[in-house]
C-alpha atoms as a printed R data frame, in Angstrom:
    type eleno elety resid chain resno       x       y       z
1   ATOM     1    CA   MET     A     1 113.934  91.287  77.541
2   ATOM     2    CA   ALA     A     2 112.803  92.195  81.238
3   ATOM     3    CA   GLN     A     3 112.881  89.656  84.125
4   ATOM     4    CA   ASP     A     4 111.407  89.826  87.608
5   ATOM     5    CA   LEU     A     5 113.659  89.804  90.463
6   ATOM     6    CA   THR     A     6 112.939  86.721  92.635
7   ATOM     7    CA   ASN     A     7 112.065  87.475  96.272
8   ATOM     8    CA   GLU     A     8 113.500  90.927  96.235
9   ATOM     9    CA   LEU     A     9 111.272  94.031  97.232
10  ATOM    10    CA   ASN     A    10 112.126  97.457  96.828
11  ATOM    11    CA   GLN     A    11 110.488 100.061  99.031
12  ATOM    12    CA   PHE     A    12 109.872 103.880  98.558
13  ATOM    13    CA   SER     A    13 108.217 106.832 100.228
14  ATOM    14    CA   LEU     A    14 104.986 108.039  98.867
15  ATOM    15    CA   GLY     A    15 104.194 110.150 101.969
16  ATOM    16    CA   PRO     A    16 106.891 111.183 104.286
17  ATOM    17    CA   ALA     A    17 106.389 110.519 107.894
18  ATOM    18    CA   ARG     A    18 104.810 113.912 109.216
19  ATOM    19    CA   ASN     A    19 102.392 115.368 111.811
20  ATOM    20    CA   VAL     A    20  98.982 115.998 110.192
21  ATOM    21    CA   ALA     A    21  96.882 118.532 111.965
22  ATOM    22    CA   VAL     A    22  93.148 117.463 111.689
23  ATOM    23    CA   GLY     A    23  90.968 120.015 109.725
24  ATOM    24    CA   SER     A    24  93.931 120.731 107.444
25  ATOM    25    CA   GLY     A    25  92.299 119.914 104.550
26  ATOM    26    CA   THR     A    26  93.765 118.299 101.380
27  ATOM    27    CA   THR     A    27  97.545 117.332 100.814
28  ATOM    28    CA   SER     A    28  99.350 115.794  97.940
29  ATOM    29    CA   PHE     A    29 102.895 114.485  97.714
30  ATOM    30    CA   ALA     A    30 105.546 114.296  95.027
31  ATOM    31    CA   GLY     A    31 105.091 111.640  92.471
32  ATOM    32    CA   VAL     A    32 107.175 108.381  92.334
33  ATOM    33    CA   ASP     A    33 108.020 106.821  88.882
34  ATOM    34    CA   ILE     A    34 106.978 103.102  88.976
35  ATOM    35    CA   ARG     A    35 108.309 102.511  85.432
36  ATOM    36    CA   ASP     A    36 110.629  99.630  86.607
37  ATOM    37    CA   TYR     A    37 108.071  97.941  88.999
38  ATOM    38    CA   VAL     A    38 106.090  94.931  87.899
39  ATOM    39    CA   GLY     A    39 102.991  93.364  89.218
40  ATOM    40    CA   LYS     A    40 101.367  94.637  92.142
41  ATOM    41    CA   ILE     A    41 102.744  97.460  94.793
42  ATOM    42    CA   THR     A    42 101.434  97.519  98.229
43  ATOM    43    CA   CYS     A    43 101.243 100.897  99.694
44  ATOM    44    CA   MET     A    44 101.231 100.711 103.533
45  ATOM    45    CA   VAL     A    45  99.472 103.352 105.071
46  ATOM    46    CA   THR     A    46  99.890 103.997 108.993
47  ATOM    47    CA   THR     A    47  98.614 106.771 111.393
48  ATOM    48    CA   HIS     A    48  99.063 107.348 115.000
49  ATOM    49    CA   SER     A    49  97.412 109.655 117.428
50  ATOM    50    CA   GLU     A    50  97.517 110.012 121.231
51  ATOM    51    CA   HIS     A    51  93.894 109.886 121.317
52  ATOM    52    CA   ASP     A    52  91.133 108.251 119.176
53  ATOM    53    CA   LEU     A    53  90.293 110.493 116.261
54  ATOM    54    CA   GLY     A    54  86.411 110.275 116.912
55  ATOM    55    CA   SER     A    55  84.613 112.121 114.525
56  ATOM    56    CA   ASN     A    56  87.844 113.078 112.635
57  ATOM    57    CA   SER     A    57  89.177 111.217 109.859
58  ATOM    58    CA   VAL     A    58  92.158 110.959 107.627
59  ATOM    59    CA   VAL     A    59  91.253 109.345 104.234
60  ATOM    60    CA   THR     A    60  94.386 108.235 102.263
61  ATOM    61    CA   SER     A    61  94.425 107.592  98.262
62  ATOM    62    CA   VAL     A    62  96.895 106.854  95.643
63  ATOM    63    CA   LEU     A    63  96.634 108.636  92.317
64  ATOM    64    CA   ASP     A    64  98.446 108.257  89.034
65  ATOM    65    CA   SER     A    65  99.648 110.339  86.367
66  ATOM    66    CA   ALA     A    66 101.472 109.990  82.920
67  ATOM    67    CA   ASP     A    67 103.391 113.162  83.023
68  ATOM    68    CA   ASP     A    68 103.971 113.628  86.765
69  ATOM    69    CA   ALA     A    69 102.044 116.900  86.644
70  ATOM    70    CA   THR     A    70  98.214 115.878  86.512
71  ATOM    71    CA   PHE     A    71  97.218 113.385  88.796
72  ATOM    72    CA   ALA     A    72  93.899 111.562  88.879
73  ATOM    73    CA   ALA     A    73  92.240 108.760  91.351
74  ATOM    74    CA   LEU     A    74  93.026 105.140  90.616
75  ATOM    75    CA   THR     A    75  89.744 103.178  90.021
76  ATOM    76    CA   HIS     A    76  91.408 100.011  91.086
77  ATOM    77    CA   ALA     A    77  92.979 101.221  94.354
78  ATOM    78    CA   THR     A    78  90.617 101.508  97.093
79  ATOM    79    CA   PRO     A    79  90.957 104.653  99.626
80  ATOM    80    CA   ILE     A    80  91.655 103.954 103.425
81  ATOM    81    CA   THR     A    81  89.674 105.941 105.851
82  ATOM    82    CA   THR     A    82  91.454 106.106 109.346
83  ATOM    83    CA   THR     A    83  89.509 107.285 112.544
84  ATOM    84    CA   ALA     A    84  91.266 105.280 115.043
85  ATOM    85    CA   SER     A    85  94.219 106.490 117.489
86  ATOM    86    CA   VAL     A    86  96.514 103.816 115.826
87  ATOM    87    CA   ALA     A    87  95.623 102.324 112.319
88  ATOM    88    CA   PHE     A    88  97.244 100.526 109.528
89  ATOM    89    CA   GLY     A    89  96.095  99.549 106.267
90  ATOM    90    CA   THR     A    90  97.066  98.702 102.496
91  ATOM    91    CA   ILE     A    91  96.213 100.011  99.230
92  ATOM    92    CA   THR     A    92  97.188  97.775  96.302
93  ATOM    93    CA   VAL     A    93  98.236  99.356  92.986
94  ATOM    94    CA   ASP     A    94  98.456  97.000  89.863
95  ATOM    95    CA   THR     A    95 101.123  98.531  87.683
96  ATOM    96    CA   ARG     A    96  99.547  97.034  84.435
97  ATOM    97    CA   GLN     A    97  96.386  99.238  85.131
98  ATOM    98    CA   THR     A    98  98.432 102.201  86.351
99  ATOM    99    CA   LYS     A    99 100.396 104.959  84.723
100 ATOM   100    CA   ARG     A   100 103.982 105.980  85.294
101 ATOM   101    CA   TYR     A   101 103.937 107.954  88.326
102 ATOM   102    CA   ILE     A   102 101.895 107.679  91.500
103 ATOM   103    CA   GLN     A   103 101.375 109.985  94.482
104 ATOM   104    CA   ALA     A   104  99.676 109.675  97.989
105 ATOM   105    CA   LYS     A   105  96.893 112.130  98.842
106 ATOM   106    CA   HIS     A   106  95.278 112.488 102.293
107 ATOM   107    CA   VAL     A   107  92.141 114.375 103.218
108 ATOM   108    CA   VAL     A   108  91.764 115.416 106.573
109 ATOM   109    CA   THR     A   109  88.336 116.306 108.228
110 ATOM   110    CA   GLY     A   110  87.469 117.311 111.745
111 ATOM   111    CA   THR     A   111  88.203 119.939 114.209
112 ATOM   112    CA   THR     A   112  90.424 118.505 116.831
113 ATOM   113    CA   GLN     A   113  93.548 116.321 117.211
114 ATOM   114    CA   THR     A   114  96.627 115.803 115.515
115 ATOM   115    CA   CYS     A   115  98.240 112.529 114.258
116 ATOM   116    CA   GLN     A   116 101.105 111.052 112.500
117 ATOM   117    CA   TRP     A   117 100.859 109.677 109.029
118 ATOM   118    CA   ALA     A   118 102.843 108.235 106.484
119 ATOM   119    CA   VAL     A   119 102.836 105.964 103.343
120 ATOM   120    CA   VAL     A   120 105.424 103.549 102.208
121 ATOM   121    CA   GLY     A   121 105.000 101.501  98.842
122 ATOM   122    CA   VAL     A   122 106.824  98.165  98.531
123 ATOM   123    CA   GLY     A   123 107.051  96.255  95.105
124 ATOM   124    CA   GLN     A   124 109.427  94.230  92.609
125 ATOM   125    CA   LYS     A   125 111.601  95.932  90.157
126 ATOM   126    CA   GLN     A   126 112.354  94.393  86.690
127 ATOM   127    CA   VAL     A   127 115.711  93.989  85.366
128 ATOM   128    CA   VAL     A   128 116.925  94.293  81.683
């Protein structure tokens, strides 16, 4: 029988820290196996730019997949839209409503600016 670890959180990278050129379109990242996680996973999204993004935006969402190949948007995880020079937000993923793999995706719109972007997931793993 599986048991929850008490007060111990595990972190993983969903979207590696990287420079994002505004206007670069859609980018998805490698899937992460969440089979051993229980309850909710908090996906922390951060963006930073030297200037306000203005009319440009970065929309970050989390997708899921049963086979780590075909991903679809999660209906219970609300995407985050970033337009400020420094922004932080969270996307909550309920493992009970999610398939085995999750991945981060960002959609970048606009014509100017570059920003830094990253997504880190934090949650509890179970022990058998």
